[in-house]
C-alpha positions in Angstrom: 127.4 110.1 119.9 130.3 110.6 118.3 132.2 107.4 119.0 129.1 104.9 119.1 128.4 101.9 116.8 125.1 103.9 115.2 122.2 100.7 114.0 121.2 102.9 111.0 125.3 103.5 109.7 125.4 100.1 109.8 126.3 98.2 106.4 124.7 95.4 106.4 121.0 96.4 108.5 119.1 96.0 105.4 119.3 92.1 106.4 118.0 92.6 109.7 114.3 92.5 110.5 112.8 94.7 114.0 111.2 92.0 115.9 110.3 92.7 119.2 111.7 95.5 122.3 112.4 94.4 125.1 112.3 96.6 128.5 113.3 96.2 131.9 112.0 95.6 134.8 113.9 95.9 137.5 111.6 94.5 140.3 111.4 91.3 138.3 114.5 91.6 137.0 114.2 90.0 133.9 113.0 91.8 131.0 109.5 92.3 129.3 109.3 91.4 126.0 107.1 93.7 122.7 106.3 91.4 120.4 106.3 93.5 116.7 106.8 90.8 114.6 105.5 87.0 115.6 106.6 85.1 112.7 110.0 86.1 112.7 110.1 86.2 116.1 109.7 82.2 117.2 112.7 81.6 113.7 115.6 79.4 114.3 119.3 79.5 113.7 119.9 83.1 113.4 122.0 86.2 114.6 120.8 88.8 116.9 121.3 92.4 117.7 120.6 94.3 120.6 119.9 98.1 120.7 119.9 100.9 122.9 118.9 104.7 121.6 119.9 103.9 118.0 123.8 102.5 119.4 124.8 98.9 118.4 125.0 96.7 121.7 125.8 93.5 120.9 125.9 91.4 118.4 125.0 87.6 119.5 123.7 83.6 117.7 120.8 81.4 118.3 120.2 77.7 116.8 117.4 78.7 119.2 114.3 81.7 118.4 115.1 85.0 119.2 112.3 84.3 121.9 114.4 81.0 123.4 117.1 83.3 123.8 115.3 86.1 125.8 114.2 83.7 127.9 117.6 82.4 128.5 118.8 85.9 129.4 115.2 86.4 131.6 117.8 83.4 133.6 120.3 85.5 133.9 120.3 85.8 138.0 119.7 82.2 138.2 122.5 79.6 139.1 121.8 77.3 135.4 122.7 80.6 133.3 126.2 81.9 132.4 128.1 84.7 133.3 127.4 86.8 130.1 123.6 86.7 130.3 123.8 87.2 134.3 125.9 90.6 132.8 124.3 91.6 130.1 121.3 91.4 132.3 122.6 93.5 135.2 123.3 95.8 132.5 120.1 96.4 130.7 118.3 97.0 134.4 121.0 99.4 134.7 120.3 101.3 131.8 116.8 100.6 132.2 116.7 102.3 128.4 114.3 99.9 125.9 116.6 97.4 123.8 115.5 97.0 120.3 115.9 93.5 119.1 116.6 92.6 115.5 117.4 89.0 114.0 119.1 88.4 110.2 117.2 84.8 110.1 120.7 82.4 108.1 118.9 81.3 104.5 120.4 78.0 103.2 123.0 78.9 101.1 123.9 82.5 100.9 124.9 84.9 103.6 124.3 88.4 103.6 123.2 88.2 100.0 126.3 86.0 99.1 125.7 82.7 97.5 127.6 79.7 98.6 127.5 76.5 98.1 127.2 75.1 101.9 124.8 76.8 104.9 127.4 78.9 107.2 126.5 78.1 110.9 124.5 80.9 113.3 128.6 81.2 115.1 130.1 81.5 111.6 127.7 84.7 110.7 127.9 86.5 113.8 131.6 86.7 113.5 130.9 87.9 110.1 128.5 90.0 111.8 130.9 91.4 114.1 134.5 91.5 111.6 131.7 93.8 109.5 131.4 96.2 112.6 134.9 96.0 113.8 135.6 97.0 109.6 132.9 100.0 110.2 133.4 101.3 112.7 136.3 100.4 114.1 135.7 98.7 117.4 133.3 95.9 119.4 130.3 96.6 120.8 130.0 97.5 124.5 128.1 93.8 124.6 130.7 91.9 123.0 133.1 92.3 125.4 131.8 90.8 128.4 
């Protein structure tokens, strides 16, 4: 735990909303979803964080909703899915632990409370989030190393 990237110690956590939990289903090789925040679960253009046992596992981004992004991970063993999705899904199934999903919906003209004259893409905000993790913890989350 000493070297973990703890979500509760992450300096930007106040901007993220807990929207759902995922539980690996070994038999189906998919993630079962428990929705916690229905409204925010369907928001598009966001940065997401997967947390396992309080540790940040992966930071990602999507222009779609987190629901659509998780469905993409659930197709991880299909030929349509990328290798990163396959690796993440397989690792979740191997760990067989609940995954908490937090999102940051990117507002117009601001990022993490700072005002701007334009709106950043989800990819830029993902990179800023990862940079903050590197600054706070001096290492990348495991799932961002694939």
